[in-house]
C-alpha positions as CSV (number, residue, x, y, z in Angstrom):
1,M,43.2,76.8,10.9
2,R,45.4,73.9,11.0
3,I,48.4,72.9,9.2
4,L,49.0,69.5,8.5
5,P,51.8,67.7,10.6
6,G,55.1,67.0,8.4
7,L,54.6,70.0,6.0
8,A,57.5,69.6,3.8
9,L,59.6,72.6,2.5
10,R,58.4,72.2,-1.1
11,Q,55.2,72.7,0.4
12,R,55.6,75.6,1.8
13,A,54.5,78.0,-0.8
14,A,51.4,76.4,-1.7
15,A,50.7,76.2,1.8
16,T,51.6,80.1,2.3
17,L,49.1,80.8,-0.7
18,A,46.6,78.8,0.7
19,V,46.5,80.7,4.1
20,E,46.8,84.1,2.9
21,G,43.9,83.4,0.2
22,L,41.9,82.0,3.0
23,L,42.6,85.1,5.1
24,A,42.0,87.4,2.5
25,A,38.7,85.9,1.5
26,L,37.3,85.5,4.8
27,R,38.5,88.5,6.5
28,P,38.4,87.3,10.1
29,S,38.2,89.5,13.4
30,R,41.2,87.1,14.6
31,V,43.4,84.1,13.4
32,V,44.3,80.7,15.2
33,I,46.7,78.4,14.0
34,E,46.8,75.1,15.2
35,P,50.0,73.2,13.5
36,G,50.2,69.3,13.7
37,E,53.3,67.9,15.2
38,P,55.6,67.3,14.3
39,V,56.2,71.0,13.6
40,T,58.3,71.2,10.6
41,P,60.7,74.1,9.6
42,A,58.3,74.8,6.8
43,A,55.1,75.1,9.0
44,V,57.2,77.5,11.3
45,S,57.8,79.7,8.3
46,V,54.1,79.5,7.1
47,I,53.1,80.6,10.6
48,L,55.8,83.5,10.5
49,R,54.2,84.6,7.0
50,A,50.7,84.7,8.4
51,H,52.1,86.7,11.5
52,R,53.4,89.2,8.8
53,W,49.9,89.2,6.9
54,C,48.0,89.6,10.0
55,A,50.1,92.5,11.3
56,R,49.7,94.2,8.0
57,N,45.9,93.7,8.2
58,A,45.7,94.9,11.8
59,L,44.7,90.9,13.0
60,P,45.5,89.3,16.3
61,L,47.0,85.8,15.6
62,S,47.2,82.8,18.3
63,V,49.4,79.7,17.6
64,E,48.3,76.5,19.6
65,G,51.2,74.2,19.9
66,S,53.9,73.3,22.4
67,A,56.4,74.9,24.6
68,A,59.1,74.1,22.0
69,L,56.9,75.9,19.4
70,R,56.9,78.9,21.2
71,R,60.4,79.1,21.9
72,I,61.1,78.5,18.0
73,L,58.2,81.3,17.3
74,E,59.5,83.5,19.9
75,A,63.1,83.4,18.7
76,N,62.3,84.1,15.3
77,L,60.0,87.3,16.5
78,R,62.4,88.8,18.5
79,Q,63.4,91.3,15.8
80,S,60.0,92.5,15.3
81,A,56.8,93.8,17.7
82,P,55.6,90.4,18.6
83,D,51.9,90.7,18.6
84,I,51.6,87.0,18.0
85,T,50.4,84.8,21.1
86,P,51.8,81.7,21.2
87,H,49.7,79.1,23.5
């Protein structure tokens, strides 16, 4: 799934609900997220919420993105068991 570039903070809740609704409806065997550049804090939040949803539902999650995005996600996931795979 793709997250559009420049996702604004005010759009975060709607994007999160859309992602969770799509995942619940489709029940995929794995999830790949491709955030558009620039990746905003709101997009990072949506990715982290998708990570929590996938963890609760035992789904592997991969995120396609830059090294900078990988560092941001890893920093945010250090407190939990990171089963996310940033690429």
